[in-house]
C-alpha positions as CSV (number, residue, x, y, z in Angstrom):
1,M,7.9,-6.3,-1.7
2,K,10.3,-3.8,-3.2
3,P,13.8,-3.9,-1.8
4,L,15.9,-1.3,0.0
5,R,18.9,0.2,-1.9
6,Y,22.0,1.8,-0.4
7,L,24.5,4.1,-2.0
8,S,27.9,5.1,-0.5
9,F,30.7,7.4,-1.6
10,S,33.7,6.3,0.4
11,D,35.4,3.2,1.8
12,K,34.1,4.1,5.3
13,G,30.6,4.7,3.9
14,A,30.7,1.5,2.0
15,L,31.3,-0.5,5.2
16,L,28.3,1.1,6.9
17,A,26.1,0.5,3.8
18,E,27.0,-3.1,3.8
19,R,26.4,-3.4,7.5
20,L,22.9,-1.9,7.1
21,A,22.1,-4.1,4.1
22,A,23.1,-7.2,6.1
23,A,20.8,-6.2,9.0
24,L,17.8,-4.7,7.1
25,G,18.0,-6.4,3.8
26,G,18.6,-4.9,0.3
27,E,21.5,-4.1,-1.9
28,A,24.5,-1.9,-1.2
29,S,26.4,-0.1,-4.1
30,R,29.4,2.2,-4.2
31,C,29.2,5.3,-6.3
32,G,32.0,5.2,-9.0
33,Q,32.4,1.5,-8.7
34,G,29.7,0.1,-11.0
35,A,27.2,2.7,-10.1
36,S,26.7,6.4,-11.1
37,L,24.8,8.8,-8.8
38,A,22.3,9.7,-11.5
39,G,21.8,6.2,-12.9
40,W,21.5,4.6,-9.5
41,T,19.0,7.1,-8.2
42,Q,16.8,6.9,-11.3
43,S,16.7,3.1,-11.1
44,A,16.3,2.9,-7.3
45,F,13.5,5.6,-7.3
46,S,11.3,3.4,-9.3
47,Q,12.4,-0.1,-8.2
48,A,13.1,0.3,-4.4
49,R,10.8,1.0,-1.5
50,G,13.6,2.9,0.3
51,L,16.8,4.7,-0.8
52,I,19.5,5.1,1.8
53,F,22.4,7.5,0.9
54,V,25.4,7.0,3.1
55,G,27.0,10.4,2.8
56,A,26.1,14.1,2.6
57,A,22.5,15.2,2.6
58,G,23.1,17.8,-0.2
59,I,24.2,15.0,-2.6
60,A,21.0,13.1,-1.9
61,V,18.8,16.1,-2.3
62,R,20.2,17.0,-5.7
63,A,20.1,13.4,-6.9
64,I,16.4,12.8,-6.1
65,A,15.1,16.2,-7.2
66,P,14.3,15.2,-10.8
67,W,12.3,12.2,-9.6
68,V,10.1,13.6,-6.8
69,R,6.4,13.3,-7.6
70,S,4.1,13.1,-4.6
71,K,4.0,11.9,-1.0
72,S,1.6,9.1,-1.9
73,E,3.9,7.7,-4.6
74,D,7.5,8.5,-3.7
75,P,9.7,6.0,-1.9
76,A,11.4,6.6,1.4
77,V,14.7,8.4,1.3
78,V,17.0,8.5,4.2
79,V,20.5,10.0,4.5
80,V,23.1,8.6,7.0
81,D,26.4,10.2,7.5
82,E,29.3,7.8,6.9
83,C,30.2,7.8,10.7
84,G,26.7,6.6,11.5
85,H,25.9,9.5,13.8
86,F,22.6,10.7,12.3
87,A,19.8,9.2,10.1
88,V,17.8,11.9,8.4
89,P,14.6,11.2,6.5
90,I,14.4,13.7,3.6
91,L,11.5,12.3,1.6
92,S,8.2,10.5,2.3
93,G,8.6,10.3,6.0
94,H,5.2,8.9,6.8
95,L,3.5,7.3,3.8
96,G,6.8,6.0,2.3
97,G,8.1,5.0,5.7
98,A,11.3,7.1,5.8
99,N,10.8,8.0,9.5
100,D,10.4,4.4,10.4
101,L,13.4,3.4,8.3
102,A,15.5,6.0,10.1
103,R,14.4,4.4,13.4
104,R,15.4,1.0,12.1
105,I,18.8,2.3,10.9
106,S,19.3,3.8,14.4
107,A,18.7,0.4,16.0
108,V,21.4,-1.1,13.8
109,C,24.2,1.5,14.0
110,G,23.2,3.8,16.9
111,A,22.5,6.8,14.7
112,V,20.2,9.5,16.1
113,P,17.0,9.6,13.9
114,V,16.5,13.2,13.0
115,L,12.7,13.5,12.5
116,T,11.6,16.9,11.3
117,T,7.9,16.2,10.5
118,A,5.8,18.3,12.8
119,T,3.8,15.5,14.3
120,D,7.0,13.6,15.2
121,A,8.7,16.7,16.5
122,N,5.8,17.3,18.8
123,G,5.3,13.7,19.7
124,V,1.6,13.5,18.5
125,F,-0.4,11.2,16.3
126,A,0.7,11.1,12.6
127,V,-2.4,9.9,10.7
128,D,-0.4,9.1,7.5
129,E,2.0,6.9,9.4
130,W,-1.0,5.2,11.0
131,A,-2.6,4.7,7.6
132,K,0.5,2.9,6.4
133,R,0.6,0.6,9.4
134,Q,-3.0,-0.2,9.0
135,N,-2.4,-1.3,5.4
136,C,-4.5,1.6,4.0
137,R,-4.3,3.5,0.8
138,V,-4.7,7.3,1.3
139,L,-7.3,8.4,-1.3
140,N,-6.9,12.1,-0.9
141,P,-3.4,12.9,0.5
142,Q,-4.1,16.6,0.4
143,A,-6.4,16.2,3.4
144,I,-3.6,14.8,5.6
145,K,-2.6,18.3,6.6
146,N,-6.1,19.1,8.0
147,V,-5.9,16.2,10.4
148,S,-2.4,16.9,11.4
149,S,-3.1,20.5,12.0
150,A,-6.1,19.6,14.2
151,V,-4.1,17.3,16.4
152,L,-1.2,19.7,16.6
153,S,-3.6,22.4,17.8
154,G,-5.2,20.1,20.4
155,R,-8.5,19.6,18.7
156,T,-10.0,16.0,19.0
157,V,-10.1,14.2,15.6
158,Q,-13.1,11.9,14.9
159,V,-12.3,8.7,13.1
160,Y,-15.1,6.7,11.5
161,S,-14.6,3.0,11.0
162,P,-17.1,0.1,10.6
163,W,-14.5,-2.1,12.5
164,P,-13.7,-1.5,16.1
165,I,-10.2,-0.1,16.5
166,S,-8.4,-1.9,19.3
167,G,-6.0,-0.4,21.7
168,E,-5.8,3.0,23.4
169,P,-6.5,5.9,21.0
170,P,-3.7,8.5,20.8
171,A,-4.2,11.9,22.4
172,F,-6.7,14.1,20.5
173,V,-8.1,11.1,18.5
174,E,-11.2,9.1,19.1
175,Q,-13.4,6.6,17.1
176,T,-17.0,7.7,16.2
177,E,-20.0,5.7,15.1
178,N,-21.4,8.7,13.3
179,G,-21.0,7.9,9.6
180,E,-22.0,11.4,8.6
181,E,-19.6,13.6,10.6
182,Y,-16.0,12.7,10.9
183,D,-12.5,13.9,10.1
184,V,-11.1,10.5,9.0
185,R,-13.0,7.7,7.3
186,L,-11.5,4.2,7.4
187,D,-13.6,2.1,5.1
188,V,-13.6,0.2,1.8
189,C,-16.5,2.3,0.5
190,G,-17.8,5.8,0.7
191,G,-15.9,9.0,0.6
192,S,-15.9,12.7,1.6
193,K,-15.0,16.0,0.0
194,T,-13.4,17.3,3.2
195,A,-12.5,14.3,5.4
196,L,-9.4,12.2,5.0
197,C,-10.4,8.9,3.4
198,L,-8.4,5.7,4.0
199,A,-9.1,2.5,2.1
200,P,-7.8,-0.7,3.8
201,R,-6.3,-2.9,1.1
202,I,-8.5,-6.0,1.9
203,L,-10.6,-6.6,-1.1
204,A,-9.9,-9.3,-3.7
205,L,-11.5,-8.9,-7.2
206,G,-12.5,-12.2,-8.8
207,I,-12.8,-12.2,-12.6
208,G,-14.3,-14.5,-15.1
209,C,-14.1,-13.6,-18.8
210,R,-14.6,-14.9,-22.3
211,R,-11.6,-15.8,-24.4
212,G,-9.9,-12.8,-26.1
213,V,-11.6,-10.2,-23.9
214,H,-10.1,-6.7,-24.3
215,Q,-8.6,-4.7,-21.5
216,S,-11.2,-2.0,-22.1
217,A,-14.1,-4.4,-21.4
218,L,-12.6,-5.3,-18.1
219,E,-12.1,-1.6,-17.2
220,R,-15.7,-0.9,-18.1
221,A,-16.9,-3.8,-16.0
222,L,-14.8,-2.6,-13.0
223,R,-16.2,0.9,-13.3
224,E,-19.8,-0.5,-13.2
225,L,-19.0,-2.7,-10.3
226,L,-17.4,0.1,-8.3
227,A,-20.4,2.4,-9.0
228,A,-22.9,-0.3,-8.0
229,S,-21.1,-1.4,-4.8
230,G,-19.7,2.0,-3.7
231,V,-16.3,0.4,-3.2
232,Q,-13.1,2.4,-3.6
233,A,-10.7,0.9,-6.1
234,G,-7.9,1.6,-3.7
235,A,-9.3,-1.0,-1.4
236,V,-8.5,-3.8,-3.9
237,F,-5.2,-5.5,-3.3
238,T,-5.3,-8.4,-5.8
239,A,-7.2,-9.9,-8.6
240,A,-8.0,-13.6,-9.1
241,S,-9.3,-16.0,-11.8
242,I,-9.1,-19.6,-13.0
243,D,-5.8,-20.9,-14.4
244,L,-7.4,-21.3,-17.8
245,K,-7.0,-17.5,-18.0
246,R,-3.4,-17.4,-17.0
247,D,-2.2,-16.3,-20.5
248,E,-5.2,-14.1,-21.4
249,P,-3.5,-10.8,-22.7
250,G,-6.4,-8.5,-21.9
251,L,-6.7,-9.8,-18.3
252,L,-3.0,-9.5,-17.7
253,A,-2.8,-6.0,-19.1
254,F,-5.8,-5.0,-17.0
255,C,-4.2,-6.2,-13.8
256,E,-0.8,-4.7,-14.7
257,G,-2.4,-1.4,-15.5
258,R,-4.0,-1.4,-12.0
259,G,-0.9,-2.6,-10.3
260,W,-2.6,-5.7,-9.0
261,P,-1.0,-9.1,-8.9
262,C,-3.3,-11.8,-10.3
263,R,-3.7,-15.2,-8.7
264,F,-4.9,-18.1,-10.7
265,Y,-6.5,-21.3,-9.3
266,T,-7.4,-24.6,-10.8
267,A,-11.0,-25.8,-11.0
268,Q,-10.3,-28.2,-8.2
269,E,-8.9,-25.4,-6.0
270,L,-11.9,-23.2,-6.7
271,E,-14.3,-26.0,-5.6
272,T,-12.7,-25.9,-2.2
273,A,-13.8,-22.3,-1.6
274,Q,-16.3,-21.8,1.2
275,G,-19.4,-19.7,0.8
276,D,-22.8,-19.3,-1.0
277,F,-21.9,-18.9,-4.6
278,T,-23.9,-18.2,-7.8
279,A,-23.8,-21.4,-9.8
280,S,-23.8,-21.5,-13.6
281,A,-24.3,-24.7,-15.6
282,F,-22.6,-23.0,-18.6
283,V,-19.5,-22.1,-16.5
284,Q,-19.4,-25.6,-15.1
285,R,-19.3,-27.1,-18.7
286,V,-16.6,-24.7,-19.9
287,T,-14.3,-24.6,-16.9
288,G,-15.2,-27.6,-14.7
289,V,-16.4,-25.5,-11.8
290,D,-19.8,-23.8,-11.3
291,N,-18.5,-20.2,-10.6
292,V,-15.1,-18.5,-11.2
293,C,-15.3,-14.9,-10.1
294,E,-16.9,-15.4,-6.7
295,R,-14.9,-18.5,-5.8
296,S,-11.6,-17.0,-6.9
297,A,-12.3,-13.8,-5.0
298,A,-13.1,-15.8,-1.8
299,L,-9.9,-17.9,-2.1
300,A,-7.7,-14.9,-2.8
301,S,-9.1,-12.8,0.1
302,G,-9.0,-15.6,2.6
303,G,-12.3,-14.2,3.8
304,S,-15.9,-14.0,2.5
305,L,-17.9,-12.6,-0.4
306,Y,-18.5,-8.8,-0.2
307,W,-20.3,-8.3,-3.5
308,K,-21.7,-11.1,-5.5
309,K,-21.3,-11.7,-9.2
310,S,-22.0,-8.9,-11.7
311,A,-22.0,-9.8,-15.4
312,G,-22.0,-8.1,-18.8
313,N,-20.2,-8.0,-22.1
314,G,-18.4,-11.3,-21.5
315,V,-17.0,-10.3,-18.1
316,T,-18.0,-11.4,-14.6
317,M,-16.7,-9.8,-11.5
318,A,-17.1,-10.2,-7.7
319,L,-15.5,-8.9,-4.6
320,A,-14.5,-10.7,-1.4
321,I,-13.2,-9.2,1.8
322,A,-10.3,-10.4,3.9
323,P,-10.5,-10.4,7.7
324,Y,-9.4,-7.0,9.1
325,A,-8.7,-5.8,12.7
326,P,-7.4,-2.3,12.8
327,T,-5.5,-1.0,15.9
328,W,-4.4,2.4,17.1
329,R,-0.7,1.4,16.7
330,W,1.1,3.9,14.5
331,Q,4.8,3.5,15.5
332,D,7.1,0.7,16.4
333,D,7.3,2.0,19.9
334,G,3.6,1.4,20.3
335,K,2.4,5.1,20.3
């Protein structure tokens, strides 16, 4: 997980930054003492999950302006005055977790979290904050406003999920079993042109490949797998293979390009995987285990096979799904 980064501008602010870092984790820096405002911001924006400026909001706004991209990609940014009176999220309040970070800062130093997002100001369900807590990737962030507008206006929002969602639904929100008509879809597959689509990150992609395979061959195999299975790539959280492929350049480049960590298992470890796997005598002779892609996917997911082996052009791929139990929890206070 990416760290938190803190930047202060005075002795008093530095003490607060260090106090917050000690409580919440991360690294505190002092502007002018080994850190410049522009350089620190540029580095932290790409390497940290949250930036905390201990100082004036105007300084933070001007510093982050060149680096702001989108609510689905930007890190959380919170400003805390050096006296610790107020914690103000100024970027990525829900998906990036800035609102939640402001609440955590408040718990440490007693600052008042100043939450200006409409759903928080009105005390109603924030679907993007819920998506983050349920470990989901938002596939079409532009649709968030439609759901928030509906809840703010008092219209009940229909959420489709193949899993039961435990707990008490928030006001103006309910789960539906209708897979055709809904406002929010929580699923690893399917999509919608109008509804908000949330993909839980619970699929592991198992990969087998010939020596010297090119990254483009793996990308093509993935496209074919996603088309056949209907799975959203956003639901994949890791890739996996046998340790014989640990130094395979094409495989490593493929995983890095997708932002997926890649887990590698020995043949002995793969043999311990539980499930009904597609055995191959050829794979057994070459690797010492009868199947690589299905077994590695199952081990990496901690669950069961979702899509069995597909093969072509020297590449095999399979998907396994981790156990998943969504709840209606969307804030630390249990709302």
